[in-house]
LUMPAGU-454913 format. One record per atom (N, C-alpha, C): residue in one letter; x negated, y, z negated; atom name; residue number from 1. Coordinates in steps of 0.001 Angstrom, whole numbers, plus 500000, padded with zeros to 6 digits. Atoms other than C-alpha are relative to their C-alpha. Layout:
rest	X	Y	Z	atom	nr
A	X	Y	Z	CA	NUM
...
# end
This chain:
rest	X	Y	Z	atom	nr
M	500725	501068	500695	N	1
M	528674	205023	235757	CA	1
M	499105	499183	500932	C	1
P	500869	500741	499083	N	2
P	527367	203026	238786	CA	2
P	498761	500784	500382	C	2
K	501162	499204	499612	N	3
K	525131	205954	239771	CA	3
K	498961	500007	498887	C	3
S	500899	500005	501142	N	4
S	523675	206106	236250	CA	4
S	499266	498661	499921	C	4
R	500591	501335	500018	N	5
R	523084	202347	236374	CA	5
R	498958	499875	501096	C	5
S	500922	500076	498882	N	6
S	521412	202656	239760	CA	6
S	498714	500767	499694	C	6
R	501178	499223	500383	N	7
R	519101	205388	238465	CA	7
R	499166	499240	498976	C	7
R	500693	500777	501033	N	8
R	518271	203267	235444	CA	8
R	499233	498837	500637	C	8
D	500652	501132	499331	N	9
D	517503	200277	237669	CA	9
D	498758	500459	500755	C	9
N	501145	499487	499246	N	10
N	515248	202356	239907	CA	10
N	498861	500404	499081	C	10
N	501025	499597	500956	N	11
N	513430	203783	236914	CA	11
N	499286	498784	499404	C	11
L	500606	501225	500530	N	12
L	512877	200283	235519	CA	12
L	499056	499373	501023	C	12
R	500846	500559	498939	N	13
R	511525	199059	238861	CA	13
R	498694	500785	500112	C	13
L	501198	499161	499918	N	14
L	509126	202008	239015	CA	14
L	499089	499764	498800	C	14
H	500777	500223	501214	N	15
H	508053	201436	235425	CA	15
H	499225	498689	500087	C	15
I	500663	501300	499854	N	16
I	507288	197772	236095	CA	16
I	498908	500076	501059	C	16
A	500995	499870	498936	N	17
A	505478	198682	239322	CA	17
A	498733	500687	499499	C	17
Y	501171	499273	500498	N	18
Y	503196	201145	237514	CA	18
Y	499251	499188	498952	C	18
L	500673	500883	500952	N	19
L	502509	198704	234674	CA	19
L	499186	498940	500738	C	19
A	500698	501020	499208	N	20
A	501600	196036	237238	CA	20
A	498785	500605	500699	C	20
A	501112	499335	499314	N	21
A	499420	198523	239151	CA	21
A	498827	500222	499047	C	21
R	501070	499779	500980	N	22
R	497489	199380	235993	CA	22
R	499286	498689	499680	C	22
M	500605	501299	500274	N	23
M	496916	195681	235275	CA	23
M	499076	499571	501139	C	23
I	500825	500359	498845	N	24
I	495587	195152	238796	CA	24
I	498740	500849	500029	C	24
A	501133	499072	499905	N	25
A	493342	198228	238682	CA	25
A	499025	499865	498844	C	25
E	500841	499965	501200	N	26
E	492040	197894	235119	CA	26
E	499658	498625	499441	C	26
D	500198	501304	500632	N	27
D	492390	194249	234108	CA	27
D	499553	498922	500972	C	27
G	500491	500961	499024	N	28
G	491424	192532	237335	CA	28
G	500977	498918	500402	C	28
I	498999	500966	499537	N	29
I	494709	190700	237965	CA	29
I	500171	500184	501505	C	29
A	500011	499857	498547	N	30
A	494539	189990	241670	CA	30
A	501351	499705	500642	C	30
D	498750	500454	499412	N	31
D	497938	188407	242259	CA	31
D	501144	500917	499598	C	31
Y	498907	499075	500281	N	32
Y	500883	190805	242551	CA	32
Y	501111	499325	499193	C	32
A	498918	500699	500697	N	33
A	503393	188188	241369	CA	33
A	499666	499843	498514	C	33
T	500427	500143	501394	N	34
T	501392	187504	238202	CA	34
T	500054	501335	499277	C	34
A	500024	498671	500616	N	35
A	500950	191222	237541	CA	35
A	501407	500474	499661	C	35
K	498660	499480	500293	N	36
K	504658	192021	237809	CA	36
K	500729	499149	498962	C	36
Q	499406	500828	501053	N	37
Q	505659	189042	235668	CA	37
Q	499476	500421	498628	C	37
K	500579	499549	501264	N	38
K	503262	190180	232941	CA	38
K	500533	501382	499630	C	38
A	499468	498655	500262	N	39
A	504454	193771	233314	CA	39
A	501434	499923	499495	C	39
A	498600	500157	500432	N	40
A	508067	192639	232954	CA	40
A	500066	499531	498554	C	40
R	500010	500474	501388	N	41
R	507271	190748	229765	CA	41
R	499572	501114	499045	C	41
Q	500475	498902	500842	N	42
Q	505361	193728	228381	CA	42
Q	501093	501040	499782	C	42
A	498933	499010	500095	N	43
A	508327	195986	229099	CA	43
A	501282	499421	499384	C	43
G	498816	500628	500567	N	44
G	510800	193483	227643	CA	44
G	501138	499863	500990	C	44
L	498976	500087	498954	N	45
L	512629	193155	230957	CA	45
L	500405	498547	500202	C	45
S	499507	501357	499780	N	46
S	514803	190064	231281	CA	46
S	500771	499870	501316	C	46
E	499233	500022	498748	N	47
E	516631	191035	234488	CA	47
E	499038	499906	501182	C	47
M	501019	500236	498983	N	48
M	514414	189477	237150	CA	48
M	500325	500655	501343	C	48
H	499656	499359	498731	N	49
H	516371	191065	239991	CA	49
H	499508	501447	500057	C	49
L	500509	498625	500025	N	50
L	514901	194412	238893	CA	50
L	498488	500064	500220	C	50
L	501441	499985	499750	N	51
L	511329	193341	239571	CA	51
L	499697	500717	501315	C	51
P	500359	499319	498752	N	52
P	509627	195578	242172	CA	52
P	499433	499008	501008	C	52
D	500618	500850	498984	N	53
D	508535	194084	245473	CA	53
D	498538	500396	500171	C	53
N	501432	499760	499842	N	54
N	504927	193979	246639	CA	54
N	499693	501375	500570	C	54
A	500225	498673	499412	N	55
A	505260	197171	248671	CA	55
A	500080	501083	498929	C	55
E	499882	499020	501091	N	56
E	506389	199073	245561	CA	56
E	498786	499949	499078	C	56
I	501189	500126	500838	N	57
I	503487	197688	243555	CA	57
I	498783	500592	500701	C	57
E	501143	499438	499265	N	58
E	501002	198589	246287	CA	58
E	500048	501518	500012	C	58
A	499866	498542	500024	N	59
A	502363	202141	246453	CA	59
A	499605	500552	498632	C	59
A	500362	499575	501355	N	60
A	502033	202431	242659	CA	60
A	498504	499859	499768	C	60
L	501438	500211	500150	N	61
L	498507	201018	242832	CA	61
L	499204	501094	500695	C	61
R	500684	498920	499292	N	62
R	497446	203570	245435	CA	62
R	500082	501308	499205	C	62
E	499834	498776	500783	N	63
E	498855	206364	243287	CA	63
E	499131	499957	498742	C	63
Y	500811	500145	501209	N	64
Y	497135	205014	240166	CA	64
Y	498523	500221	500328	C	64
Q	501409	499845	499614	N	65
Q	493789	204773	241954	CA	65
Q	499677	501441	500352	C	65
D	500216	498607	499629	N	66
D	494171	208279	243325	CA	66
D	499934	500910	498772	C	66
L	499965	499186	501213	N	67
L	494890	209646	239853	CA	67
L	498838	499709	499060	C	67
Y	500915	500388	501065	N	68
Y	492506	207660	237656	CA	68
Y	498678	499398	500483	C	68
Q	501228	500630	499499	N	69
Q	489874	206075	239911	CA	69
Q	499547	500666	501297	C	69
K	500233	499250	498757	N	70
K	489361	208782	242498	CA	70
K	498549	499931	500467	C	70
E	501412	500026	499639	N	71
E	485553	208590	242369	CA	71
E	499518	498575	500254	C	71
E	500614	501324	499919	N	72
E	484740	204922	241742	CA	72
E	500682	499061	500984	C	72
Q	499317	500966	499137	N	73
Q	487440	203135	243763	CA	73
Q	499532	500055	501455	C	73
P	500508	499976	498619	N	74
P	486301	204407	247204	CA	74
P	498611	499376	500132	C	74
A	501341	500594	499955	N	75
A	482733	203341	246351	CA	75
A	500084	498475	499939	C	75
H	499800	501453	500062	N	76
H	483883	199837	245350	CA	76
H	500529	499476	501328	C	76
L	499412	500424	498726	N	77
L	485974	199586	248505	CA	77
L	498957	499974	501111	C	77
R	501027	499942	498958	N	78
R	483089	200668	250733	CA	78
R	499011	498852	499857	C	78
R	500940	501103	500220	N	79
R	480743	198125	249129	CA	79
R	500614	498669	500415	C	79
L	499353	501255	499640	N	80
L	483250	195311	249572	CA	80
L	500179	499878	501515	C	80
R	499924	500057	498530	N	81
R	483731	196247	253223	CA	81
R	498629	499733	500604	C	81
E	501352	500343	499550	N	82
E	479958	196120	253645	CA	82
E	499757	498498	499875	C	82
V	500129	501442	500194	N	83
V	479999	192616	252197	CA	83
V	500820	499248	501042	C	83
A	499146	500647	498996	N	84
A	482883	191689	254498	CA	84
A	499311	499956	501357	C	84
V	500696	499948	498713	N	85
V	480890	192789	257542	CA	85
V	498837	499004	500013	C	85
E	501143	500925	500074	N	86
E	477816	190820	256405	CA	86
E	500464	498549	500121	C	86
V	499513	501379	499991	N	87
V	479805	187637	255790	CA	87
V	500633	499660	501348	C	87
M	499366	500261	498707	N	88
M	481802	187966	259006	CA	88
M	498956	499778	501090	C	88
R	501085	500228	499033	N	89
R	478574	188231	260996	CA	89
R	499383	498621	499797	C	89
E	500611	501296	500317	N	90
E	477155	185185	259214	CA	90
E	500897	498835	500433	C	90
F	499052	501073	499692	N	91
F	480310	183107	259822	CA	91
F	500699	500216	501347	C	91
A	499392	499620	498712	N	92
A	480933	184367	263360	CA	92
A	500540	498800	500773	C	92
D	499551	501187	499257	N	93
D	481280	180812	264745	CA	93
D	501386	499536	499563	C	93
F	498704	500416	500523	N	94
F	484411	180387	262630	CA	94
F	501059	501093	500143	C	94
R	499062	498949	499622	N	95
R	486121	183481	264009	CA	95
R	500669	500667	498794	C	95
P	499442	499454	501247	N	96
P	486554	185275	260653	CA	96
P	500895	501207	500220	C	96
A	499114	498837	500010	N	97
A	489311	187785	259976	CA	97
A	500162	500461	498557	C	97
L	499836	499427	501334	N	98
L	489566	190120	256995	CA	98
L	501480	500209	499703	C	98
V	498624	499776	500461	N	99
V	492822	190193	255022	CA	99
V	499944	500534	498575	C	99
G	499931	499647	501407	N	100
G	493984	191463	251655	CA	100
G	499612	501429	499675	C	100
S	500179	498642	500524	N	101
S	493068	194456	249540	CA	101
S	498785	500726	500575	C	101
V	501169	499342	499407	N	102
V	489661	195102	251130	CA	102
V	500381	500596	501353	C	102
L	499505	499444	498743	N	103
L	491450	195620	254433	CA	103
L	500999	501122	499756	C	103
S	498943	499001	500222	N	104
S	494434	197538	253056	CA	104
S	499476	501271	499344	C	104
G	500582	498818	500628	N	105
G	492182	199870	251055	CA	105
G	500273	500137	498526	C	105
T	499688	499918	501433	N	106
T	493385	199070	247528	CA	106
T	499014	499209	499145	C	106
A	500962	500799	500754	N	107
A	490387	196930	246505	CA	107
A	499261	500854	498979	C	107
G	500759	499326	501047	N	108
G	488601	197843	243290	CA	108
G	498886	499117	499497	C	108
Q	501182	500688	500517	N	109
Q	485822	196561	241072	CA	109
Q	500215	498511	499756	C	109
Y	499747	501412	500279	N	110
Y	487528	193218	240376	CA	110
Y	500439	499214	501239	C	110
S	499418	500634	498808	N	111
S	488606	192431	243940	CA	111
S	499027	499062	500692	C	111
D	500749	500887	499116	N	112
D	487442	189534	246077	CA	112
D	500059	500540	501421	C	112
V	499909	499814	498555	N	113
V	486623	189825	249747	CA	113
V	500726	498773	500540	C	113
N	499192	501113	499507	N	114
N	489317	187676	251375	CA	114
N	499899	499898	501517	C	114
L	500149	500244	498573	N	115
L	488536	186195	254780	CA	115
L	500749	498733	500396	C	115
Q	499453	501207	499399	N	116
Q	490372	183731	256971	CA	116
Q	499000	499496	501030	C	116
L	500842	500648	498997	N	117
L	488269	181269	258964	CA	117
L	500857	499017	500777	C	117
F	499189	500861	499143	N	118
F	489575	179212	261864	CA	118
F	499131	498893	500596	C	118
T	500731	501150	499478	N	119
T	488324	175718	262652	CA	119
T	500909	498784	499966	C	119
D	499240	501243	499999	N	120
D	489777	172342	263555	CA	120
D	499261	498891	499265	C	120
D	500786	501003	500708	N	121
D	487058	170542	261599	CA	121
D	499352	500639	498778	C	121
V	500513	499393	501236	N	122
V	486508	171583	257998	CA	122
V	498603	499489	499680	C	122
K	501322	500557	500290	N	123
K	483481	169286	257804	CA	123
K	498887	500807	500660	C	123
V	501000	499159	499328	N	124
V	481643	171485	260299	CA	124
V	499676	501210	499139	C	124
L	500206	498861	500892	N	125
L	482131	174419	257954	CA	125
L	499234	499577	498750	C	125
Q	500697	500482	501187	N	126
Q	481008	172364	254955	CA	126
Q	498521	499756	500290	C	126
I	501395	500236	499611	N	127
I	477837	171308	256790	CA	127
I	499278	501322	500182	C	127
F	500576	498666	499826	N	128
F	477217	174936	257747	CA	128
F	499615	500596	498649	C	128
L	500254	499462	501336	N	129
L	477462	175975	254097	CA	129
L	498830	499279	499331	C	129
L	501074	500777	500613	N	130
L	475175	173170	252941	CA	130
L	498656	500296	500666	C	130
N	501245	499703	499290	N	131
N	472580	173870	255632	CA	131
N	499448	501369	499639	C	131
R	500426	498653	500408	N	132
R	472514	177527	254578	CA	132
R	499712	500070	498493	C	132
R	500241	500110	501451	N	133
R	472202	176358	250956	CA	133
R	500805	501015	499178	C	133
Y	499103	499157	500785	N	134
Y	475111	178444	249800	CA	134
Y	500533	499196	498813	C	134
R	499310	500598	501142	N	135
R	476480	177713	246355	CA	135
R	501468	500384	500116	C	135
F	498586	499714	499776	N	136
F	480225	177383	246743	CA	136
F	500868	499017	499233	C	136
E	499006	500860	500631	N	137
E	483335	175942	245159	CA	137
E	501150	499781	500982	C	137
E	498895	500340	499102	N	138
E	486077	174159	247057	CA	138
E	501301	499862	499218	C	138
G	498680	500121	500595	N	139
G	489755	174344	246287	CA	139
G	501045	500025	501100	C	139
T	498927	499907	499012	N	140
T	493107	174763	248008	CA	140
T	500869	501210	499679	C	140
K	499051	498904	500160	N	141
K	495687	177482	248515	CA	141
K	501299	499593	500675	C	141
R	498698	500313	499414	N	142
R	499401	177143	249175	CA	142
R	500417	501151	500913	C	142
L	499564	499013	499020	N	143
L	500546	178948	252310	CA	143
L	501348	499602	500582	C	143
A	498708	500265	499358	N	144
A	503994	179285	253829	CA	144
A	499784	499786	501487	C	144
R	500028	500281	498566	N	145
R	504242	177670	257253	CA	145
R	501421	499659	500414	C	145
G	498591	500172	499706	N	146
G	507726	178159	258548	CA	146
G	500780	499915	498699	C	146
E	499218	500204	501209	N	147
E	510032	176793	255873	CA	147
E	499238	499203	498948	C	147
R	500752	500868	500908	N	148
R	507303	174695	254247	CA	148
R	498845	500743	499330	C	148
L	501227	499568	500654	N	149
L	504556	175380	251747	CA	149
L	498971	498894	500172	C	149
E	501037	500993	499762	N	150
E	501323	173637	252690	CA	150
E	498707	500403	499301	C	150
E	501308	499773	500608	N	151
E	497956	173254	250979	CA	151
E	498960	500127	501116	C	151
V	501096	499834	499045	N	152
V	495014	174597	252982	CA	152
V	498704	500150	499212	C	152
P	501270	499896	500719	N	153
P	491303	174473	252067	CA	153
P	499643	501456	499709	C	153
Q	500500	498674	500368	N	154
Q	489839	177464	250256	CA	154
Q	498623	499841	499359	C	154
I	501383	500064	500468	N	155
I	486158	178084	249557	CA	155
I	499642	501334	499364	C	155
T	500426	498795	500701	N	156
T	484756	180563	247056	CA	156
T	498485	499991	499872	C	156
L	501438	499887	500162	N	157
L	481170	181775	247126	CA	157
L	499632	501395	499526	C	157
D	500526	498710	500429	N	158
D	479151	184539	245528	CA	158
D	499106	500553	501090	C	158
W	500818	499338	498976	N	159
W	477650	187022	247950	CA	159
W	499432	501262	499363	C	159
E	500634	498897	500712	N	160
E	475193	189305	246190	CA	160
E	500842	500375	498781	C	160
D	499247	499550	501177	N	161
D	477367	191316	243795	CA	161
D	501501	499856	500167	C	161
A	498566	500135	499731	N	162
A	480738	190240	245189	CA	162
A	500394	498531	500087	C	162
T	499428	501337	499803	N	163
T	482996	187194	245299	CA	163
T	500737	499985	501327	C	163
V	499365	500137	498686	N	164
V	484092	186021	248733	CA	164
V	500871	498747	499994	C	164
T	499064	501116	499918	N	165
T	487150	183812	249209	CA	165
T	500313	499724	501460	C	165
L	499802	500402	498613	N	166
L	487385	181910	252490	CA	166
L	501178	499039	500070	C	166
T	498854	500882	499770	N	167
T	490762	180478	253461	CA	167
T	499843	499379	501374	C	167
V	500321	500717	498761	N	168
V	490277	177814	256128	CA	168
V	501292	499559	500679	C	168
L	498783	500284	499239	N	169
L	492982	177589	258786	CA	169
L	499656	499296	501299	C	169
D	500185	500645	498702	N	170
D	493475	175640	262004	CA	170
D	499894	501040	501107	C	170
R	500076	499109	498838	N	171
R	492728	177147	265378	CA	171
R	501381	500438	500461	C	171
D	498637	499638	499600	N	172
D	496456	177056	266103	CA	172
D	500524	501168	499178	C	172
D	499538	498916	500869	N	173
D	497024	179387	263135	CA	173
D	499493	501352	500474	C	173
E	500588	498748	499531	N	174
E	494830	181983	264800	CA	174
E	500930	500730	500961	C	174
R	499108	499394	499006	N	175
R	497464	182561	267466	CA	175
R	501288	500529	499384	C	175
I	498783	499544	500687	N	176
I	500167	183250	264878	CA	176
I	499688	501300	499276	C	176
A	500235	498713	500645	N	177
A	500272	186906	263900	CA	177
A	500582	499983	498594	C	177
P	499453	499936	501362	N	178
P	500701	187557	260157	CA	178
P	501315	500755	499985	C	178
R	498705	499316	500098	N	179
R	504241	188530	259209	CA	179
R	499846	501392	499387	C	179
A	500157	498724	500710	N	180
A	503114	191261	256847	CA	180
A	499147	500962	500803	C	180
K	500823	498960	499409	N	181
K	501702	194541	258046	CA	181
K	499555	500948	498897	C	181
L	500462	499031	500973	N	182
L	499746	197206	256252	CA	182
L	500985	501155	499907	C	182
E	499070	498890	500262	N	183
E	501444	200308	254886	CA	183
E	500135	500919	501213	C	183
N	499952	499115	498834	N	184
N	500541	202267	258041	CA	184
N	500484	499290	501259	C	184
G	499491	500742	498860	N	185
G	501989	199561	260288	CA	185
G	498955	499221	500760	C	185
A	501075	500725	499325	N	186
A	498597	198170	261334	CA	186
A	500071	498512	499641	C	186
P	499995	501436	500308	N	187
P	498141	194369	261539	CA	187
P	499261	499706	498698	C	187
A	500580	500345	501296	N	188
A	497283	192712	258226	CA	188
A	498853	499007	500145	C	188
R	501155	500861	499743	N	189
R	494329	190872	259769	CA	189
R	499061	500768	500934	C	189
A	500934	499195	499200	N	190
A	491181	192529	261144	CA	190
A	498768	499190	500362	C	190
R	501222	500639	499521	N	191
R	488296	191237	263225	CA	191
R	498781	500868	499671	C	191
L	501244	499347	500387	N	192
L	484663	192216	262788	CA	192
L	499907	501427	500519	C	192
A	500133	498657	499425	N	193
A	484722	195207	265148	CA	193
A	500909	500999	499290	C	193
E	499058	499114	500691	N	194
E	487761	196634	263362	CA	194
E	499508	500334	498590	C	194
V	500526	499746	501348	N	195
V	486141	196250	259930	CA	195
V	498782	500913	500081	C	195
E	501154	499112	499805	N	196
E	482939	197848	261214	CA	196
E	500469	501434	500231	C	196
A	499470	498671	499745	N	197
A	485029	200783	262434	CA	197
A	500530	500632	498703	C	197
L	499524	499494	501294	N	198
L	486704	201138	259008	CA	198
L	498828	500440	499138	C	198
L	501176	499677	500799	N	199
L	483302	201103	257347	CA	199
L	499317	501256	500500	C	199
A	500622	498804	499429	N	200
A	481880	203663	259737	CA	200
A	500812	501256	499665	C	200
A	499149	498864	500301	N	201
A	484869	205928	259124	CA	201
A	499834	500444	498554	C	201
S	500154	499656	501423	N	202
S	484356	205759	255343	CA	202
S	498660	500653	499722	C	202
R	501326	499413	500190	N	203
R	480723	206784	255743	CA	203
R	499900	501379	500638	C	203
A	500069	498728	499279	N	204
A	481497	209732	257977	CA	204
A	500178	501168	499027	C	204
P	499894	498849	500891	N	205
P	481044	213177	256331	CA	205
P	501362	500668	500103	C	205
# end
């Protein structure tokens, strides 16, 4: 009986992961937590301990894209990495780093380009944006810092045909390596040269 229960639990987790992956790929839900909560409700799941983790959802998303978006997803990803390179060059003074789905390779047509910027004076960044006459929106994002959740500035701007989200961190944060790593074990934060190399590799015959 326990083995049967374990199989059932695993099957439910996989089912929720694939439902969440489809929502991310087709409906533009960017947040994994939101996607799996919606998937759980759709599946009628009330046992929250059976929710898949982010790694399971990402694996399901990669499989979904490989099956159903084999042609268009790589093109979307390449375009978003081109945008990332352009923006990182423009914001070089703020030591930009690429994070998120554009770096991991799961970005699709609804994905933002997510960059981290590092500065001890947010006003300098705001003046930079105003001087360049960028149209942007300011907000905040909650980030875990040790045991605490803190609000940090976040800026959203349109860059040609893409949305770019800039999370503004302190210079001290730059020295702290991200806890998460990509599926292949690579760091979950990439500098301009690394993104340029990813882009060049995707263009290679």
